[in-house]
PyMOL CGO cylinders between C-alpha atoms (Angstrom):
from pymol import cmd
from pymol.cgo import CYLINDER

trace = [
    CYLINDER, -4.90, 9.10, -17.88, -6.31, 5.58, -16.40, 0.3, 1, 1, 1, 1, 1, 1,
    CYLINDER, -6.31, 5.58, -16.40, -6.61, 7.36, -13.12, 0.3, 1, 1, 1, 1, 1, 1,
    CYLINDER, -6.61, 7.36, -13.12, -8.51, 10.40, -14.83, 0.3, 1, 1, 1, 1, 1, 1,
    CYLINDER, -8.51, 10.40, -14.83, -10.58, 8.07, -16.61, 0.3, 1, 1, 1, 1, 1, 1,
    CYLINDER, -10.58, 8.07, -16.61, -11.57, 6.18, -13.77, 0.3, 1, 1, 1, 1, 1, 1,
    CYLINDER, -11.57, 6.18, -13.77, -10.21, 2.97, -15.61, 0.3, 1, 1, 1, 1, 1, 1,
    CYLINDER, -10.21, 2.97, -15.61, -8.97, 1.20, -12.21, 0.3, 1, 1, 1, 1, 1, 1,
    CYLINDER, -8.97, 1.20, -12.21, -8.77, -2.28, -13.76, 0.3, 1, 1, 1, 1, 1, 1,
    CYLINDER, -8.77, -2.28, -13.76, -6.67, -1.12, -16.78, 0.3, 1, 1, 1, 1, 1, 1,
    CYLINDER, -6.67, -1.12, -16.78, -4.36, 1.23, -14.12, 0.3, 1, 1, 1, 1, 1, 1,
    CYLINDER, -4.36, 1.23, -14.12, -3.81, -1.69, -11.68, 0.3, 1, 1, 1, 1, 1, 1,
    CYLINDER, -3.81, -1.69, -11.68, -2.93, -4.04, -14.82, 0.3, 1, 1, 1, 1, 1, 1,
    CYLINDER, -2.93, -4.04, -14.82, -0.38, -1.13, -15.98, 0.3, 1, 1, 1, 1, 1, 1,
    CYLINDER, -0.38, -1.13, -15.98, 1.10, -0.75, -12.67, 0.3, 1, 1, 1, 1, 1, 1,
    CYLINDER, 1.10, -0.75, -12.67, 1.49, -4.60, -11.96, 0.3, 1, 1, 1, 1, 1, 1,
    CYLINDER, 1.49, -4.60, -11.96, 3.67, -4.63, -15.39, 0.3, 1, 1, 1, 1, 1, 1,
    CYLINDER, 3.67, -4.63, -15.39, 5.41, -1.57, -14.35, 0.3, 1, 1, 1, 1, 1, 1,
    CYLINDER, 5.41, -1.57, -14.35, 6.06, -3.38, -11.15, 0.3, 1, 1, 1, 1, 1, 1,
    CYLINDER, 6.06, -3.38, -11.15, 7.30, -6.67, -12.81, 0.3, 1, 1, 1, 1, 1, 1,
    CYLINDER, 7.30, -6.67, -12.81, 10.18, -4.74, -15.03, 0.3, 1, 1, 1, 1, 1, 1,
    CYLINDER, 10.18, -4.74, -15.03, 11.46, -3.03, -11.64, 0.3, 1, 1, 1, 1, 1, 1,
    CYLINDER, 11.46, -3.03, -11.64, 10.14, -4.28, -8.32, 0.3, 1, 1, 1, 1, 1, 1,
    CYLINDER, 10.14, -4.28, -8.32, 13.07, -2.33, -6.89, 0.3, 1, 1, 1, 1, 1, 1,
    CYLINDER, 13.07, -2.33, -6.89, 11.28, 0.65, -6.93, 0.3, 1, 1, 1, 1, 1, 1,
    CYLINDER, 11.28, 0.65, -6.93, 9.26, 1.58, -4.05, 0.3, 1, 1, 1, 1, 1, 1,
    CYLINDER, 9.26, 1.58, -4.05, 6.73, 3.82, -5.72, 0.3, 1, 1, 1, 1, 1, 1,
    CYLINDER, 6.73, 3.82, -5.72, 5.90, 1.40, -8.19, 0.3, 1, 1, 1, 1, 1, 1,
    CYLINDER, 5.90, 1.40, -8.19, 4.89, -1.12, -5.21, 0.3, 1, 1, 1, 1, 1, 1,
    CYLINDER, 4.89, -1.12, -5.21, 2.81, 1.98, -3.60, 0.3, 1, 1, 1, 1, 1, 1,
    CYLINDER, 2.81, 1.98, -3.60, 1.00, 2.69, -7.16, 0.3, 1, 1, 1, 1, 1, 1,
    CYLINDER, 1.00, 2.69, -7.16, 0.47, -1.31, -7.33, 0.3, 1, 1, 1, 1, 1, 1,
    CYLINDER, 0.47, -1.31, -7.33, -1.40, -1.13, -4.21, 0.3, 1, 1, 1, 1, 1, 1,
    CYLINDER, -1.40, -1.13, -4.21, -3.16, 1.68, -4.90, 0.3, 1, 1, 1, 1, 1, 1,
    CYLINDER, -3.16, 1.68, -4.90, -4.39, 0.28, -8.11, 0.3, 1, 1, 1, 1, 1, 1,
    CYLINDER, -4.39, 0.28, -8.11, -5.64, -2.98, -6.19, 0.3, 1, 1, 1, 1, 1, 1,
    CYLINDER, -5.64, -2.98, -6.19, -7.19, -0.84, -3.44, 0.3, 1, 1, 1, 1, 1, 1,
    CYLINDER, -7.19, -0.84, -3.44, -9.20, 1.31, -6.18, 0.3, 1, 1, 1, 1, 1, 1,
    CYLINDER, -9.20, 1.31, -6.18, -10.33, -1.62, -8.23, 0.3, 1, 1, 1, 1, 1, 1,
    CYLINDER, -10.33, -1.62, -8.23, -11.50, -3.28, -5.28, 0.3, 1, 1, 1, 1, 1, 1,
    CYLINDER, -11.50, -3.28, -5.28, -8.75, -6.41, -4.92, 0.3, 1, 1, 1, 1, 1, 1,
    CYLINDER, -8.75, -6.41, -4.92, -8.17, -5.65, -0.99, 0.3, 1, 1, 1, 1, 1, 1,
    CYLINDER, -8.17, -5.65, -0.99, -6.32, -8.77, -0.67, 0.3, 1, 1, 1, 1, 1, 1,
    CYLINDER, -6.32, -8.77, -0.67, -3.87, -7.88, -3.28, 0.3, 1, 1, 1, 1, 1, 1,
    CYLINDER, -3.87, -7.88, -3.28, -3.58, -4.60, -1.78, 0.3, 1, 1, 1, 1, 1, 1,
    CYLINDER, -3.58, -4.60, -1.78, -2.97, -5.96, 1.92, 0.3, 1, 1, 1, 1, 1, 1,
    CYLINDER, -2.97, -5.96, 1.92, -0.53, -8.36, 0.27, 0.3, 1, 1, 1, 1, 1, 1,
    CYLINDER, -0.53, -8.36, 0.27, 1.48, -5.51, -1.55, 0.3, 1, 1, 1, 1, 1, 1,
    CYLINDER, 1.48, -5.51, -1.55, 1.52, -3.22, 1.51, 0.3, 1, 1, 1, 1, 1, 1,
    CYLINDER, 1.52, -3.22, 1.51, 2.59, -6.11, 3.82, 0.3, 1, 1, 1, 1, 1, 1,
    CYLINDER, 2.59, -6.11, 3.82, 5.40, -6.78, 1.24, 0.3, 1, 1, 1, 1, 1, 1,
    CYLINDER, 5.40, -6.78, 1.24, 6.54, -3.31, 1.43, 0.3, 1, 1, 1, 1, 1, 1,
    CYLINDER, 6.54, -3.31, 1.43, 6.65, -3.01, 4.75, 0.3, 1, 1, 1, 1, 1, 1,
    CYLINDER, 6.65, -3.01, 4.75, 8.59, -6.61, 4.89, 0.3, 1, 1, 1, 1, 1, 1,
    CYLINDER, 8.59, -6.61, 4.89, 11.40, -5.35, 2.59, 0.3, 1, 1, 1, 1, 1, 1,
    CYLINDER, 11.40, -5.35, 2.59, 11.41, -1.84, 4.31, 0.3, 1, 1, 1, 1, 1, 1,
    CYLINDER, 11.41, -1.84, 4.31, 12.03, -3.72, 7.84, 0.3, 1, 1, 1, 1, 1, 1,
    CYLINDER, 12.03, -3.72, 7.84, 15.23, -5.28, 6.22, 0.3, 1, 1, 1, 1, 1, 1,
    CYLINDER, 15.23, -5.28, 6.22, 16.51, -2.80, 3.94, 0.3, 1, 1, 1, 1, 1, 1,
    CYLINDER, 16.51, -2.80, 3.94, 18.28, -0.56, 6.04, 0.3, 1, 1, 1, 1, 1, 1,
    CYLINDER, 18.28, -0.56, 6.04, 20.18, 1.72, 3.45, 0.3, 1, 1, 1, 1, 1, 1,
    CYLINDER, 20.18, 1.72, 3.45, 16.87, 3.56, 2.52, 0.3, 1, 1, 1, 1, 1, 1,
    CYLINDER, 16.87, 3.56, 2.52, 14.19, 3.10, 4.52, 0.3, 1, 1, 1, 1, 1, 1,
    CYLINDER, 14.19, 3.10, 4.52, 10.73, 4.70, 4.41, 0.3, 1, 1, 1, 1, 1, 1,
    CYLINDER, 10.73, 4.70, 4.41, 10.09, 7.67, 5.60, 0.3, 1, 1, 1, 1, 1, 1,
    CYLINDER, 10.09, 7.67, 5.60, 7.40, 8.28, 8.46, 0.3, 1, 1, 1, 1, 1, 1,
    CYLINDER, 7.40, 8.28, 8.46, 4.94, 10.08, 6.15, 0.3, 1, 1, 1, 1, 1, 1,
    CYLINDER, 4.94, 10.08, 6.15, 5.29, 6.90, 3.67, 0.3, 1, 1, 1, 1, 1, 1,
    CYLINDER, 5.29, 6.90, 3.67, 4.72, 4.35, 6.27, 0.3, 1, 1, 1, 1, 1, 1,
    CYLINDER, 4.72, 4.35, 6.27, 1.65, 6.21, 7.48, 0.3, 1, 1, 1, 1, 1, 1,
    CYLINDER, 1.65, 6.21, 7.48, 0.31, 5.89, 3.97, 0.3, 1, 1, 1, 1, 1, 1,
    CYLINDER, 0.31, 5.89, 3.97, 0.94, 2.32, 3.48, 0.3, 1, 1, 1, 1, 1, 1,
    CYLINDER, 0.94, 2.32, 3.48, -0.42, 1.95, 6.86, 0.3, 1, 1, 1, 1, 1, 1,
    CYLINDER, -0.42, 1.95, 6.86, -3.61, 3.79, 6.25, 0.3, 1, 1, 1, 1, 1, 1,
    CYLINDER, -3.61, 3.79, 6.25, -3.85, 2.18, 2.63, 0.3, 1, 1, 1, 1, 1, 1,
    CYLINDER, -3.85, 2.18, 2.63, -3.71, -1.69, 4.53, 0.3, 1, 1, 1, 1, 1, 1,
    CYLINDER, -3.71, -1.69, 4.53, -6.27, -0.37, 7.20, 0.3, 1, 1, 1, 1, 1, 1,
    CYLINDER, -6.27, -0.37, 7.20, -8.76, 0.91, 4.42, 0.3, 1, 1, 1, 1, 1, 1,
    CYLINDER, -8.76, 0.91, 4.42, -8.43, -2.41, 2.40, 0.3, 1, 1, 1, 1, 1, 1,
    CYLINDER, -8.43, -2.41, 2.40, -8.82, -4.61, 5.89, 0.3, 1, 1, 1, 1, 1, 1,
    CYLINDER, -8.82, -4.61, 5.89, -12.06, -2.36, 6.85, 0.3, 1, 1, 1, 1, 1, 1,
    CYLINDER, -12.06, -2.36, 6.85, -13.30, -2.98, 3.31, 0.3, 1, 1, 1, 1, 1, 1,
    CYLINDER, -13.30, -2.98, 3.31, -13.18, -6.71, 3.80, 0.3, 1, 1, 1, 1, 1, 1,
    CYLINDER, -13.18, -6.71, 3.80, -14.74, -6.44, 7.16, 0.3, 1, 1, 1, 1, 1, 1,
    CYLINDER, -14.74, -6.44, 7.16, -11.53, -7.33, 9.20, 0.3, 1, 1, 1, 1, 1, 1,
    CYLINDER, -11.53, -7.33, 9.20, -12.28, -4.63, 11.59, 0.3, 1, 1, 1, 1, 1, 1,
    CYLINDER, -12.28, -4.63, 11.59, -10.48, -6.21, 14.73, 0.3, 1, 1, 1, 1, 1, 1,
    CYLINDER, -10.48, -6.21, 14.73, -7.50, -6.96, 12.28, 0.3, 1, 1, 1, 1, 1, 1,
    CYLINDER, -7.50, -6.96, 12.28, -7.88, -3.08, 11.32, 0.3, 1, 1, 1, 1, 1, 1,
    CYLINDER, -7.88, -3.08, 11.32, -7.75, -2.00, 14.67, 0.3, 1, 1, 1, 1, 1, 1,
    CYLINDER, -7.75, -2.00, 14.67, -4.93, -4.21, 16.03, 0.3, 1, 1, 1, 1, 1, 1,
    CYLINDER, -4.93, -4.21, 16.03, -2.78, -2.55, 12.95, 0.3, 1, 1, 1, 1, 1, 1,
    CYLINDER, -2.78, -2.55, 12.95, -3.61, 0.88, 14.26, 0.3, 1, 1, 1, 1, 1, 1,
    CYLINDER, -3.61, 0.88, 14.26, -2.83, 0.09, 17.80, 0.3, 1, 1, 1, 1, 1, 1,
    CYLINDER, -2.83, 0.09, 17.80, 0.67, -1.53, 16.93, 0.3, 1, 1, 1, 1, 1, 1,
    CYLINDER, 0.67, -1.53, 16.93, 1.78, 0.76, 14.28, 0.3, 1, 1, 1, 1, 1, 1,
    CYLINDER, 1.78, 0.76, 14.28, 0.71, 3.85, 16.20, 0.3, 1, 1, 1, 1, 1, 1,
    CYLINDER, 0.71, 3.85, 16.20, 3.79, 5.54, 16.16, 0.3, 1, 1, 1, 1, 1, 1,
    CYLINDER, 3.79, 5.54, 16.16, 3.59, 5.19, 12.43, 0.3, 1, 1, 1, 1, 1, 1,
    CYLINDER, 3.59, 5.19, 12.43, 0.98, 8.14, 12.54, 0.3, 1, 1, 1, 1, 1, 1,
    CYLINDER, 0.98, 8.14, 12.54, 2.62, 11.44, 12.49, 0.3, 1, 1, 1, 1, 1, 1,
    CYLINDER, 2.62, 11.44, 12.49, 1.38, 14.97, 11.90, 0.3, 1, 1, 1, 1, 1, 1,
    CYLINDER, 1.38, 14.97, 11.90, 3.68, 16.58, 9.53, 0.3, 1, 1, 1, 1, 1, 1,
    CYLINDER, 3.68, 16.58, 9.53, 3.89, 17.81, 6.34, 0.3, 1, 1, 1, 1, 1, 1,
]
cmd.load_cgo(trace, "trace")
């Protein structure tokens, strides 16, 4: 409902509370990162995405799918661009180009 009403600050706070209660769920991290992005809190979004990628690299039993990696990388790139870190965004795109897949 918060997204429908465009209550992005409320959505971000709700997702933060859910994340605190269940930080082991990847979808909670993704929702929180998206809430940060929509609320204009790009640094928090970048931090959340970095945490997700780090956990993914360390966790061998249930790694992210290629599409999930592409989605979080895209969110980070958009956040970097929004904070005028274009060189860093380009570097990330270049380094992680294998993450960008074209499949449904």
